[in-house]
All heavy atoms as an XYZ file, in Angstrom:
919
protein
N       0.845     -1.175      0.000
C       0.000      0.000      0.000
C       0.889      1.236      0.000
O       1.883      1.282      0.715
C      -0.896      0.007      1.244
C      -2.337      0.076      0.887
S      -3.625      0.195      2.163
C      -2.916      0.062      3.727
N       0.493      2.213     -0.757
C       1.267      3.448     -0.846
C       1.087      4.290      0.414
O       0.153      4.079      1.201
C       0.827      4.252     -2.070
O      -0.464      4.776     -1.861
N       1.962      5.270      0.570
C       1.878      6.176      1.709
C       0.550      6.928      1.694
O      -0.095      7.090      2.738
C       3.065      7.156      1.685
C       3.094      8.080      2.864
C       3.368      7.607      4.132
C       2.832      9.428      2.703
C       3.394      8.460      5.223
C       2.852     10.293      3.780
C       3.134      9.803      5.054
N       0.099      7.360      0.512
C      -1.188      8.069      0.391
C      -2.344      7.171      0.828
O      -3.275      7.624      1.507
C      -1.386      8.553     -1.038
N      -2.274      5.897      0.462
C      -3.330      4.961      0.853
C      -3.347      4.758      2.366
O      -4.417      4.677      2.975
C      -3.134      3.612      0.156
O      -3.254      3.753     -1.235
N      -2.172      4.672      2.947
C      -2.090      4.519      4.406
C      -2.677      5.740      5.098
O      -3.425      5.611      6.079
C      -0.635      4.257      4.846
C      -0.183      2.881      4.340
C      -0.484      4.348      6.357
C       1.292      2.611      4.483
N      -2.374      6.933      4.595
C      -2.945      8.147      5.179
C      -4.464      8.174      5.048
O      -5.172      8.559      5.995
C      -2.341      9.393      4.528
C      -0.891      9.699      4.879
C      -0.411     10.945      4.130
C      -0.724      9.892      6.383
N      -4.981      7.750      3.891
C      -6.433      7.692      3.713
C      -7.063      6.678      4.659
O      -8.125      6.934      5.237
C      -6.776      7.352      2.264
C      -6.580      8.468      1.251
C      -6.711      7.930     -0.170
C      -7.595      9.586      1.491
N      -6.410      5.541      4.834
C      -6.918      4.541      5.765
C      -6.951      5.092      7.185
O      -7.961      4.967      7.888
C      -6.055      3.280      5.710
C      -6.410      2.225      6.759
C      -7.764      1.612      6.464
C      -5.337      1.157      6.834
N      -5.869      5.723      7.610
C      -5.820      6.302      8.959
C      -6.879      7.383      9.136
O      -7.517      7.463     10.190
C      -4.428      6.859      9.244
C      -3.311      5.832      9.398
C      -1.954      6.515      9.526
C      -3.579      4.929     10.591
N      -7.081      8.196      8.105
C      -8.103      9.247      8.177
C      -9.492      8.631      8.284
O     -10.334      9.096      9.072
C      -8.008     10.161      6.956
N      -9.748      7.595      7.515
C     -11.055      6.949      7.536
C     -11.330      6.282      8.880
O     -12.413      6.433      9.453
C     -11.158      5.937      6.400
O     -12.463      5.447      6.290
N     -10.347      5.550      9.391
C     -10.497      4.907     10.699
C     -10.668      5.957     11.795
O     -11.547      5.846     12.649
C      -9.298      3.979     11.009
C      -9.294      3.525     12.457
C      -9.306      2.776     10.075
N      -9.867      7.016     11.760
C      -9.959      8.069     12.771
C     -11.316      8.754     12.734
O     -11.912      9.026     13.783
C      -8.859      9.106     12.559
O      -7.597      8.521     12.707
N     -11.803      9.033     11.536
C     -13.105      9.687     11.413
C     -14.221      8.784     11.930
O     -15.141      9.241     12.627
C     -13.354     10.087      9.961
N     -14.131      7.497     11.627
C     -15.137      6.546     12.098
C     -15.146      6.449     13.623
O     -16.195      6.489     14.262
C     -14.873      5.174     11.480
O     -15.777      4.225     11.968
N     -13.969      6.343     14.193
C     -13.861      6.250     15.650
C     -14.299      7.563     16.296
O     -15.001      7.564     17.318
C     -12.427      5.862     16.067
C     -12.247      5.938     17.568
C     -12.100      4.465     15.566
N     -13.924      8.688     15.695
C     -14.382      9.979     16.202
C     -15.896     10.078     16.156
O     -16.531     10.589     17.095
N     -16.492      9.584     15.074
C     -17.945      9.587     14.966
C     -18.586      8.775     16.073
O     -19.563      9.199     16.696
N     -18.036      7.593     16.336
C     -18.576      6.754     17.404
C     -18.459      7.446     18.761
O     -19.382      7.392     19.579
C     -17.850      5.417     17.415
C     -18.156      4.583     16.193
C     -17.338      3.311     16.153
O     -17.138      2.663     17.166
N     -16.859      2.962     14.974
N     -17.326      8.103     18.988
C     -17.105      8.799     20.252
C     -18.143      9.902     20.471
O     -18.794      9.971     21.514
C     -15.688      9.390     20.265
C     -15.382     10.223     21.471
C     -15.084      9.624     22.683
C     -15.387     11.606     21.405
C     -14.791     10.390     23.806
C     -15.098     12.373     22.505
C     -14.804     11.762     23.716
N     -18.333     10.740     19.472
C     -19.263     11.855     19.633
C     -20.716     11.387     19.664
O     -21.545     11.962     20.400
C     -19.043     12.916     18.550
C     -17.845     13.763     18.810
C     -16.679     13.582     18.078
C     -17.855     14.730     19.805
C     -15.558     14.350     18.333
C     -16.741     15.510     20.068
C     -15.589     15.322     19.329
N     -21.056     10.356     18.894
C     -22.424      9.840     18.959
C     -22.720      9.259     20.343
O     -23.819      9.433     20.877
C     -22.656      8.795     17.872
C     -22.706      9.332     16.442
C     -22.878      8.187     15.452
C     -23.812     10.357     16.259
N     -21.739      8.596     20.937
C     -21.923      8.062     22.293
C     -22.110      9.207     23.290
O     -22.995      9.144     24.157
C     -20.717      7.199     22.681
C     -20.738      6.684     24.105
C     -21.832      5.679     24.340
C     -21.729      5.117     25.759
N     -22.734      4.096     26.012
N     -21.303     10.253     23.170
C     -21.471     11.411     24.060
C     -22.868     12.008     23.929
O     -23.500     12.339     24.925
C     -20.421     12.481     23.757
C     -19.071     12.198     24.336
C     -18.173     13.420     24.244
O     -18.186     14.151     23.263
N     -17.388     13.636     25.280
N     -23.327     12.161     22.712
C     -24.665     12.699     22.491
C     -25.742     11.776     23.029
O     -26.724     12.232     23.627
N     -25.568     10.472     22.835
C     -26.553      9.505     23.317
C     -26.671      9.539     24.831
O     -27.775      9.413     25.380
C     -26.175      8.102     22.842
N     -25.551      9.721     25.508
C     -25.585      9.773     26.971
C     -26.365     10.980     27.480
O     -26.947     10.927     28.564
C     -24.152      9.793     27.525
C     -23.367      8.491     27.382
C     -21.921      8.686     27.828
C     -24.036      7.363     28.155
N     -26.398     12.036     26.707
C     -27.120     13.239     27.127
C     -28.627     13.128     26.917
O     -29.382     13.952     27.431
C     -26.585     14.452     26.389
C     -25.179     14.799     26.791
C     -24.719     16.091     26.171
O     -25.489     16.831     25.567
N     -23.442     16.387     26.322
N     -29.060     12.116     26.190
C     -30.487     11.965     25.917
C     -31.257     11.377     27.086
O     -32.472     11.500     27.149
C     -30.695     11.091     24.679
C     -30.188     11.674     23.370
C     -30.300     10.636     22.259
C     -30.936     12.945     23.014
N     -30.559     10.756     28.010
C     -31.240     10.120     29.125
C     -31.845      8.786     28.717
O     -31.584      8.266     27.630
N     -32.684      8.262     29.582
C     -33.311      6.961     29.346
C     -34.337      7.068     28.218
O     -35.183      7.958     28.219
C     -34.002      6.485     30.626
C     -34.544      5.090     30.562
C     -33.469      4.024     30.536
O     -32.366      4.268     31.057
O     -33.731      2.948     29.983
N     -34.236      6.160     27.259
C     -35.167      6.149     26.135
C     -35.948      4.844     26.164
O     -35.369      3.767     26.288
C     -34.423      6.278     24.788
C     -33.612      7.564     24.745
C     -35.416      6.221     23.621
C     -32.690      7.671     23.541
N     -37.275      4.968     26.079
C     -38.134      3.784     25.967
C     -39.237      4.079     24.962
O     -39.235      5.133     24.319
C     -38.685      3.369     27.335
C     -39.470      4.477     28.019
O     -40.130      5.281     27.319
O     -39.442      4.545     29.259
N     -40.156      3.170     24.824
C     -41.189      3.320     23.790
C     -42.071      4.542     24.008
O     -42.651      5.068     23.059
C     -42.058      2.061     23.721
O     -42.685      1.830     24.969
N     -42.148      5.048     25.232
C     -43.023      6.195     25.506
C     -42.390      7.534     25.112
O     -43.110      8.516     24.945
C     -43.415      6.226     26.981
O     -42.279      6.514     27.784
N     -41.068      7.579     24.964
C     -40.432      8.865     24.667
C     -39.480      8.820     23.473
O     -38.661      9.721     23.301
C     -39.700      9.395     25.904
C     -38.510      8.547     26.306
O     -38.294      7.463     25.786
N     -37.740      9.039     27.255
N     -39.591      7.788     22.656
C     -38.658      7.653     21.540
C     -38.799      8.813     20.560
O     -37.800      9.287     20.004
C     -38.808      6.269     20.848
C     -40.116      6.162     20.080
C     -37.631      6.005     19.949
N     -40.006      9.295     20.330
C     -40.208     10.437     19.431
C     -39.503     11.680     19.936
O     -38.821     12.379     19.175
N     -39.643     11.948     21.204
C     -38.968     13.112     21.798
C     -37.455     12.923     21.801
O     -36.707     13.891     21.657
C     -39.479     13.370     23.217
C     -40.902     13.895     23.264
S     -41.126     15.425     22.321
C     -40.061     16.537     23.189
N     -37.011     11.709     21.965
C     -35.571     11.436     21.940
C     -35.006     11.733     20.556
O     -33.917     12.302     20.437
C     -35.288      9.990     22.342
N     -35.748     11.355     19.523
C     -35.288     11.639     18.160
C     -35.202     13.137     17.934
O     -34.222     13.637     17.384
C     -36.203     10.948     17.126
C     -36.017      9.436     17.213
C     -35.911     11.458     15.714
C     -37.024      8.632     16.415
N     -36.193     13.861     18.395
C     -36.151     15.326     18.291
C     -34.983     15.867     19.106
O     -34.266     16.770     18.670
C     -37.492     15.948     18.757
C     -37.400     17.455     18.865
C     -38.626     15.536     17.819
N     -34.756     15.291     20.285
C     -33.652     15.711     21.130
C     -32.294     15.494     20.481
O     -31.362     16.268     20.690
N     -32.195     14.455     19.676
C     -30.937     14.187     18.975
C     -30.555     15.354     18.070
O     -29.370     15.673     17.932
C     -31.056     12.920     18.117
C     -31.109     11.648     18.878
S     -31.333     10.265     17.725
C     -32.039      9.068     18.830
N     -31.550     15.963     17.475
C     -31.292     17.062     16.548
C     -30.709     18.293     17.236
O     -30.095     19.130     16.585
C     -32.581     17.439     15.803
C     -33.201     16.331     14.957
C     -34.542     16.780     14.390
C     -32.248     15.901     13.856
N     -30.890     18.375     18.548
C     -30.396     19.548     19.271
C     -29.035     19.330     19.936
O     -28.501     20.249     20.551
C     -31.414     19.966     20.339
O     -31.473     18.988     21.365
N     -28.483     18.147     19.812
C     -27.198     17.841     20.461
C     -26.054     18.048     19.481
O     -25.967     17.377     18.459
C     -27.173     16.392     20.969
C     -28.281     16.049     21.926
C     -28.158     16.822     23.208
C     -29.280     16.445     24.152
N     -29.572     17.495     25.094
N     -25.144     18.952     19.806
C     -24.026     19.228     18.908
C     -23.130     18.001     18.747
O     -22.534     17.790     17.702
C     -23.238     20.454     19.363
C     -22.499     20.299     20.666
C     -22.928     20.648     21.900
C     -21.181     19.761     20.832
N     -21.980     20.349     22.837
C     -20.887     19.806     22.220
C     -20.231     19.243     19.971
C     -19.686     19.345     22.746
C     -19.029     18.778     20.489
C     -18.773     18.840     21.869
N     -23.061     17.187     19.805
C     -22.231     15.986     19.721
C     -22.739     15.034     18.635
O     -21.943     14.400     17.945
C     -22.194     15.254     21.068
C     -21.509     16.022     22.158
C     -22.475     16.904     22.948
O     -23.570     17.220     22.505
N     -22.047     17.314     24.132
N     -24.047     14.946     18.497
C     -24.632     14.100     17.448
C     -24.228     14.631     16.075
O     -23.822     13.872     15.192
C     -26.167     14.040     17.579
C     -26.598     13.467     18.936
C     -26.789     13.285     16.399
C     -26.372     11.996     19.131
N     -24.297     15.941     15.908
C     -23.939     16.543     14.613
C     -22.455     16.365     14.298
O     -22.080     16.094     13.153
C     -24.340     18.018     14.575
C     -25.822     18.169     14.499
C     -26.667     18.548     15.511
C     -26.656     17.899     13.373
N     -27.965     18.542     15.070
C     -27.990     18.146     13.757
C     -26.412     17.478     12.066
C     -29.065     17.985     12.895
C     -27.480     17.316     11.208
C     -28.785     17.568     11.617
N     -21.611     16.499     15.306
C     -20.175     16.280     15.097
C     -19.925     14.818     14.748
O     -19.146     14.503     13.840
C     -19.353     16.716     16.333
C     -17.900     16.294     16.209
C     -19.453     18.219     16.537
N     -20.603     13.908     15.441
C     -20.460     12.483     15.145
C     -20.879     12.147     13.721
O     -20.189     11.411     13.013
N     -22.005     12.698     13.288
C     -22.465     12.451     11.921
C     -21.510     13.051     10.894
O     -21.260     12.448      9.842
C     -23.879     13.007     11.737
C     -24.978     12.279     12.516
C     -26.305     13.026     12.392
C     -25.116     10.835     12.058
N     -20.962     14.217     11.213
C     -19.977     14.842     10.313
C     -18.730     13.974     10.209
O     -18.191     13.770      9.113
C     -19.624     16.254     10.806
O     -20.820     17.041     10.850
C     -18.596     16.915      9.911
N     -18.280     13.450     11.340
C     -17.119     12.552     11.324
C     -17.393     11.338     10.451
O     -16.542     10.935      9.650
C     -16.761     12.108     12.739
S     -15.981     13.366     13.751
N     -18.574     10.748     10.606
C     -18.921      9.599      9.767
C     -18.924      9.974      8.290
O     -18.453      9.212      7.446
C     -20.280      9.018     10.153
C     -20.195      7.936     11.198
C     -20.978      7.984     12.339
C     -19.357      6.844     11.054
C     -20.916      7.003     13.305
C     -19.277      5.856     12.005
C     -20.067      5.927     13.133
O     -19.993      4.955     14.081
N     -19.451     11.145      7.976
C     -19.446     11.602      6.586
C     -18.039     11.738      6.035
O     -17.749     11.302      4.917
N     -17.150     12.313      6.839
C     -15.752     12.432      6.416
C     -15.099     11.057      6.278
O     -14.288     10.832      5.379
C     -14.971     13.292      7.409
C     -15.358     14.770      7.458
C     -14.665     15.473      8.622
C     -15.032     15.443      6.141
N     -15.481     10.146      7.154
C     -14.965      8.782      7.059
C     -15.386      8.100      5.767
O     -14.597      7.405      5.133
N     -16.630      8.328      5.358
C     -17.114      7.748      4.104
C     -16.359      8.342      2.920
O     -15.944      7.623      2.003
C     -18.640      7.969      3.956
C     -19.111      7.657      2.546
C     -19.396      7.128      4.967
N     -16.151      9.640      2.942
C     -15.430     10.294      1.845
C     -14.012      9.746      1.734
O     -13.557      9.387      0.641
C     -15.429     11.825      2.027
C     -16.846     12.371      1.821
C     -14.432     12.494      1.076
C     -17.028     13.808      2.257
N     -13.312      9.660      2.850
C     -11.937      9.149      2.794
C     -11.908      7.675      2.419
O     -10.986      7.218      1.745
C     -11.184      9.383      4.117
O     -11.929      8.819      5.199
C     -10.962     10.865      4.366
N     -12.940      6.917      2.818
C     -13.006      5.503      2.447
C     -13.207      5.349      0.939
O     -12.588      4.492      0.306
C     -14.113      4.805      3.233
C     -14.133      3.313      3.042
C     -13.051      2.524      3.431
C     -15.229      2.683      2.470
C     -13.070      1.151      3.261
C     -15.248      1.306      2.298
C     -14.163      0.543      2.693
O     -14.186     -0.816      2.518
N     -14.054      6.172      0.363
C     -14.257      6.128     -1.089
C     -12.952      6.456     -1.808
O     -12.578      5.788     -2.786
C     -15.385      7.083     -1.518
C     -16.733      6.566     -0.993
C     -15.425      7.241     -3.044
C     -17.860      7.564     -1.094
N     -12.235      7.451     -1.313
C     -10.938      7.786     -1.909
C      -9.958      6.622     -1.768
O      -9.184      6.328     -2.684
C     -10.367      9.056     -1.270
C     -11.162     10.339     -1.520
C     -10.612     11.471     -0.676
C     -11.164     10.694     -2.996
N     -10.003      5.947     -0.637
C      -9.143      4.786     -0.419
C      -9.499      3.656     -1.388
O      -8.605      3.018     -1.957
C      -9.272      4.293      1.029
C      -8.475      3.045      1.400
C      -6.979      3.322      1.310
C      -8.866      2.572      2.792
N     -10.795      3.430     -1.592
C     -11.221      2.365     -2.503
C     -10.781      2.629     -3.932
O     -10.652      1.693     -4.726
C     -12.741      2.197     -2.449
C     -13.286      1.576     -1.173
C     -14.810      1.590     -1.204
C     -12.754      0.165     -0.978
N     -10.539      3.887     -4.249
C     -10.031      4.228     -5.570
C      -8.586      3.763     -5.746
O      -8.127      3.582     -6.864
C     -10.155      5.738     -5.789
C      -9.731      6.156     -7.156
O      -8.600      6.622     -7.329
N     -10.607      5.994     -8.121
N      -7.883      3.541     -4.623
C      -6.463      3.208     -4.670
C      -6.149      1.751     -4.346
O      -5.144      1.230     -4.780
C      -5.690      4.111     -3.710
C      -5.753      5.579     -4.087
C      -4.839      6.391     -3.214
C      -4.757      7.822     -3.647
N      -4.348      8.010     -5.031
N      -6.994      1.114     -3.531
C      -6.699     -0.260     -3.108
C      -7.935     -1.137     -3.293
O      -9.061     -0.648     -3.387
C      -6.222     -0.334     -1.645
C      -4.961      0.478     -1.435
C      -7.289      0.096     -0.683
N      -7.718     -2.435     -3.298
C      -8.809     -3.397     -3.441
C      -9.714     -3.372     -2.213
O      -9.248     -3.170     -1.084
C      -8.259     -4.808     -3.624
C      -7.553     -4.995     -4.943
O      -7.784     -4.254     -5.894
N      -6.677     -5.983     -4.997
N     -10.991     -3.632     -2.438
C     -11.951     -3.741     -1.352
C     -11.532     -4.825     -0.373
O     -11.695     -4.672      0.840
C     -13.350     -4.036     -1.918
C     -14.469     -4.228     -0.916
C     -14.694     -2.939     -0.127
C     -15.742     -4.658     -1.620
N     -10.960     -5.911     -0.893
C     -10.536     -7.021     -0.043
C      -9.392     -6.646      0.891
O      -9.122     -7.355      1.854
C     -10.127     -8.220     -0.904
O      -9.035     -7.877     -1.731
N      -8.736     -5.540      0.635
C      -7.691     -5.025      1.515
C      -8.255     -3.915      2.401
O      -8.042     -3.903      3.616
C      -6.492     -4.491      0.692
C      -5.489     -3.795      1.585
C      -5.838     -5.633     -0.070
N      -8.996     -2.997      1.812
C      -9.491     -1.830      2.542
C     -10.485     -2.201      3.645
O     -10.381     -1.706      4.765
C     -10.138     -0.846      1.574
N     -11.415     -3.061      3.334
C     -12.471     -3.383      4.293
C     -11.946     -4.030      5.576
O     -12.315     -3.602      6.668
C     -13.533     -4.254      3.629
O     -14.609     -4.453      4.495
N     -11.094     -5.048      5.486
C     -10.570     -5.619      6.736
C      -9.767     -4.616      7.566
O      -9.843     -4.619      8.791
C      -9.672     -6.766      6.274
C     -10.130     -7.101      4.911
C     -10.651     -5.828      4.323
N      -9.025     -3.755      6.891
C      -8.250     -2.770      7.650
C      -9.155     -1.735      8.311
O      -8.857     -1.259      9.401
C      -7.219     -2.105      6.744
C      -6.066     -3.025      6.325
C      -5.164     -2.336      5.312
C      -5.279     -3.498      7.536
N     -10.260     -1.399      7.666
C     -11.207     -0.477      8.279
C     -11.849     -1.092      9.521
O     -12.251     -0.376     10.436
C     -12.272     -0.049      7.264
C     -13.160      1.097      7.698
C     -12.337      2.373      7.853
C     -14.271      1.315      6.711
N     -11.917     -2.419      9.552
C     -12.488     -3.106     10.709
C     -11.685     -2.858     11.981
O     -12.187     -3.072     13.082
C     -12.597     -4.603     10.442
N     -10.457     -2.385     11.839
C      -9.680     -2.060     13.041
C     -10.322     -0.926     13.833
O     -10.005     -0.743     15.010
C      -8.223     -1.699     12.694
O      -8.214     -0.580     11.815
C      -7.504     -2.875     12.057
N     -11.237     -0.197     13.215
C     -11.938      0.861     13.955
C     -12.716      0.269     15.132
O     -12.906      0.936     16.147
C     -12.867      1.655     13.034
O     -13.920      0.852     12.565
N     -13.149     -0.992     15.013
C     -13.849     -1.639     16.124
C     -12.943     -1.780     17.340
O     -13.389     -1.653     18.486
C     -14.378     -3.018     15.717
C     -15.354     -2.980     14.576
C     -15.201     -3.826     13.490
C     -16.436     -2.103     14.565
C     -16.096     -3.805     12.435
C     -17.328     -2.071     13.511
C     -17.158     -2.926     12.451
O     -18.031     -2.908     11.407
N     -11.676     -2.043     17.093
C     -10.720     -2.161     18.194
C     -10.613     -0.833     18.931
O     -10.699     -0.775     20.160
C      -9.337     -2.603     17.668
C      -9.432     -3.995     17.037
C      -8.292     -2.559     18.774
C      -8.206     -4.397     16.246
N     -10.457      0.231     18.169
C     -10.325      1.551     18.784
C     -11.619      1.992     19.466
O     -11.580      2.682     20.484
C      -9.868      2.579     17.747
C      -8.505      2.279     17.203
C      -8.345      1.869     15.888
C      -7.381      2.359     18.007
C      -7.092      1.569     15.381
C      -6.122      2.058     17.519
C      -5.972      1.655     16.203
N     -12.754      1.567     18.938
C     -14.032      1.896     19.569
C     -14.136      1.250     20.952
O     -14.597      1.889     21.911
C     -15.193      1.459     18.678
N     -13.693      0.006     21.053
C     -13.706     -0.664     22.354
C     -12.774      0.060     23.323
O     -13.129      0.306     24.486
C     -13.311     -2.154     22.222
C     -13.110     -2.788     23.592
C     -14.360     -2.910     21.427
N     -11.600      0.434     22.848
C     -10.660      1.152     23.716
C     -11.224      2.502     24.151
O     -11.027      2.909     25.305
C      -9.312      1.315     23.007
C      -8.581     -0.002     22.703
C      -7.322      0.262     21.881
C      -8.255     -0.750     23.982
N     -11.925      3.183     23.267
C     -12.597      4.435     23.657
C     -13.607      4.178     24.768
O     -13.692      4.943     25.733
C     -13.337      5.050     22.467
C     -12.578      5.935     21.520
C     -13.484      6.378     20.376
C     -12.023      7.144     22.227
N     -14.376      3.107     24.604
C     -15.360      2.768     25.622
C     -14.723      2.518     26.971
O     -15.233      2.969     28.003
N     -13.600      1.841     26.962
C     -12.909      1.516     28.210
C     -12.321      2.768     28.858
O     -12.525      3.028     30.044
C     -11.806      0.462     27.962
C     -10.907      0.302     29.189
C     -12.427     -0.869     27.574
N     -11.587      3.563     28.073
C     -10.836      4.674     28.654
C     -11.649      5.952     28.857
O     -11.411      6.682     29.817
C      -9.592      4.968     27.812
C      -8.571      3.866     27.876
C      -8.309      3.075     26.777
C      -7.893      3.595     29.055
C      -7.384      2.046     26.839
C      -6.972      2.575     29.141
C      -6.713      1.790     28.024
N     -12.603      6.230     27.986
C     -13.354      7.482     28.103
C     -14.718      7.314     28.761
O     -15.197      8.223     29.424
C     -13.530      8.135     26.727
C     -12.275      8.751     26.204
C     -11.468      8.048     25.330
C     -11.884     10.021     26.592
C     -10.292      8.605     24.843
C     -10.725     10.580     26.121
C      -9.920      9.872     25.243
N     -15.347      6.160     28.568
C     -16.690      5.971     29.102
C     -16.727      4.957     30.236
O     -17.783      4.583     30.715
C     -17.650      5.569     27.971
C     -17.739      6.611     26.894
C     -17.196      6.381     25.641
C     -18.342      7.837     27.137
C     -17.265      7.340     24.642
C     -18.418      8.806     26.151
C     -17.879      8.565     24.902
N     -15.541      4.495     30.648
C     -15.384      3.583     31.783
C     -16.225      2.316     31.637
O     -16.755      1.784     32.609
C     -15.712      4.289     33.104
C     -14.950      5.579     33.334
C     -13.466      5.355     33.349
C     -12.724      6.661     33.606
N     -11.448      6.714     32.975
N     -16.338      1.822     30.404
C     -17.055      0.579     30.152
C     -16.144     -0.591     30.495
O     -14.932     -0.530     30.309
C     -17.485      0.505     28.682
C     -18.446      1.608     28.281
C     -18.761      1.642     26.802
O     -18.186      0.853     26.025
O     -19.585      2.477     26.417
N     -16.743     -1.653     31.004
C     -15.927     -2.832     31.318
C     -15.928     -3.778     30.116
O     -16.904     -3.863     29.376
C     -16.451     -3.541     32.567
O     -17.796     -3.890     32.389
N     -14.814     -4.474     29.944
C     -14.641     -5.392     28.828
C     -14.192     -6.733     29.404
O     -13.277     -6.798     30.225
C     -13.590     -4.851     27.823
C     -13.358     -5.832     26.702
C     -14.035     -3.504     27.274
N     -14.856     -7.780     28.966
C     -14.540     -9.126     29.466
C     -13.317     -9.688     28.741
O     -12.909     -9.185     27.690
C     -15.737    -10.056     29.256
O     -15.899    -10.318     27.868
N     -12.795    -10.740     29.288
C     -11.653    -11.409     28.660
C     -12.051    -11.939     27.280
O     -11.255    -11.888     26.343
C     -11.076    -12.526     29.565
C      -9.736    -13.028     29.031
C     -12.044    -13.667     29.716
C      -8.608    -12.062     29.207
N     -13.278    -12.404     27.147
C     -13.754    -12.885     25.840
C     -13.760    -11.747     24.816
O     -13.416    -11.956     23.647
C     -15.146    -13.497     25.975
N     -14.124    -10.561     25.256
C     -14.112     -9.417     24.352
C     -12.685     -9.037     23.959
O     -12.436     -8.678     22.816
C     -14.836     -8.229     24.984
C     -16.343     -8.445     25.061
C     -17.028     -7.376     25.882
O     -16.665     -7.138     27.031
N     -18.017     -6.734     25.297
N     -11.756     -9.117     24.906
C     -10.348     -8.854     24.569
C      -9.830     -9.891     23.566
O      -9.072     -9.558     22.652
C      -9.463     -8.826     25.817
C      -9.528     -7.518     26.565
C     -10.012     -7.459     27.860
C      -9.096     -6.328     25.968
C     -10.077     -6.254     28.549
C      -9.156     -5.123     26.646
C      -9.644     -5.093     27.935
O      -9.706     -3.903     28.604
N     -10.233    -11.136     23.735
C      -9.855    -12.167     22.770
C     -10.442    -11.827     21.399
O      -9.770    -11.956     20.372
C     -10.299    -13.562     23.259
C      -9.480    -13.959     24.501
C     -10.172    -14.602     22.154
C      -9.998    -15.181     25.226
N     -11.679    -11.363     21.377
C     -12.310    -10.946     20.131
C     -11.564     -9.805     19.461
O     -11.388     -9.800     18.230
N     -11.087     -8.850     20.257
C     -10.294     -7.746     19.725
C      -9.032     -8.296     19.055
O      -8.663     -7.890     17.956
C      -9.923     -6.738     20.834
C     -11.154     -5.961     21.266
C      -8.828     -5.778     20.369
C     -10.939     -5.120     22.510
N      -8.384     -9.228     19.727
C      -7.191     -9.840     19.155
C      -7.497    -10.568     17.860
O      -6.720    -10.504     16.896
N      -8.639    -11.231     17.804
C      -9.028    -11.947     16.592
C      -9.323    -10.977     15.447
O      -8.967    -11.248     14.295
C     -10.220    -12.849     16.883
C      -9.878    -13.994     17.824
S     -11.303    -14.956     18.316
C     -11.479    -15.987     16.880
N      -9.968     -9.861     15.761
C     -10.217     -8.848     14.739
C      -8.893     -8.335     14.189
O      -8.705     -8.215     12.982
C     -11.071     -7.679     15.292
C     -12.491     -8.134     15.571
C     -11.065     -6.492     14.318
C     -13.324     -7.116     16.337
N      -7.964     -8.044     15.090
C      -6.657     -7.544     14.678
C      -5.947     -8.555     13.780
O      -5.463     -8.216     12.695
C      -5.813     -7.199     15.904
C      -4.457     -6.674     15.561
C      -4.304     -5.369     15.128
C      -3.332     -7.483     15.661
C      -3.046     -4.883     14.796
C      -2.077     -7.003     15.333
C      -1.938     -5.694     14.899
N      -5.885     -9.792     14.234
C      -5.208    -10.831     13.438
C      -5.922    -11.053     12.108
O      -5.273    -11.199     11.064
C      -5.136    -12.138     14.221
S      -4.025    -12.065     15.639
N      -7.233    -11.063     12.133
C      -7.993    -11.242     10.899
C      -7.769    -10.116      9.914
O      -7.616    -10.344      8.705
N      -7.731     -8.886     10.415
C      -7.485     -7.742      9.530
C      -6.112     -7.853      8.883
O      -5.961     -7.600      7.680
C      -7.607     -6.437     10.320
N      -5.125     -8.256      9.654
C      -3.771     -8.412      9.109
C      -3.750     -9.512      8.050
O      -3.225     -9.323      6.946
C      -2.759     -8.717     10.235
C      -2.663     -7.544     11.208
C      -1.390     -9.068      9.653
C      -2.237     -6.234     10.605
N      -4.329    -10.654      8.363
C      -4.330    -11.773      7.426
C      -5.087    -11.443      6.134
O      -4.626    -11.744      5.036
C      -4.929    -13.015      8.070
C      -4.084    -13.682      9.159
C      -4.876    -14.788      9.847
C      -2.792    -14.220      8.578
N      -6.248    -10.814      6.267
C      -7.056    -10.507      5.091
C      -6.447     -9.419      4.210
O      -6.728     -9.350      3.026
C      -8.463    -10.099      5.510
C      -9.350    -11.239      6.013
C     -10.603    -10.683      6.655
C      -9.701    -12.167      4.859
N      -5.635     -8.582      4.805
C      -5.074     -7.480      4.030
C      -3.737     -7.823      3.374
O      -3.170     -6.997      2.680
C      -4.904     -6.255      4.933
O      -3.916     -6.512      5.916
N      -3.252     -9.033      3.605
C      -1.969     -9.429      3.017
C      -2.087     -9.542      1.509
O      -3.150     -9.828      0.989
C      -1.487    -10.749      3.617
C      -1.147    -10.648      5.082
C      -0.090     -9.608      5.381
O       0.982     -9.651      4.824
N      -0.409     -8.663      6.242
N      -0.961     -9.359      0.851
C      -0.820     -9.376     -0.606
C      -1.860    -10.119     -1.426
O      -2.883    -10.527     -0.938
N      -1.522    -10.285     -2.661
C      -2.411    -10.902     -3.642
C      -2.421    -12.413     -3.475
O      -1.443    -13.007     -3.070
C      -1.948    -10.526     -5.040
C      -2.030     -9.046     -5.272
C      -1.579     -8.680     -6.655
C      -1.774     -7.186     -6.770
N      -0.926     -6.500     -7.621
N      -3.573    -13.036     -3.819
C      -3.644    -14.499     -3.709
C      -2.662    -15.178     -4.658
O      -2.356    -14.654     -5.730
C      -5.082    -14.839     -4.089
C      -5.688    -13.596     -4.633
C      -4.777    -12.447     -4.290
N      -2.138    -16.315     -4.225
C      -1.138    -17.027     -5.006
C      -1.733    -17.825     -6.064
O      -1.728    -17.961     -7.146
């Protein structure tokens, strides 16, 4: 992968993880949502700047991903983008104090190994 492709991948992953971070912040400000207040919660989402920043990050992530797909195969780009799940879990742990089980840590390792294996060179 070229240096430009690596930068696009990093930008796409960063934007995706940033989107998840801000959407989570916005979701926490909505309070408890159930069937009786889901309509008001949706309206409330529109007033949270964190939701808008999260959606903007996702939009930028899509743009950079499309640019990346112009340079590399989908079979390489998609597994590497999956590393955003690893960073999302780490965000949950460090910023939102979420607990992660040993099984989830094993899953993170499997995602990492799978992304590396799937992104390796051309088939023989």
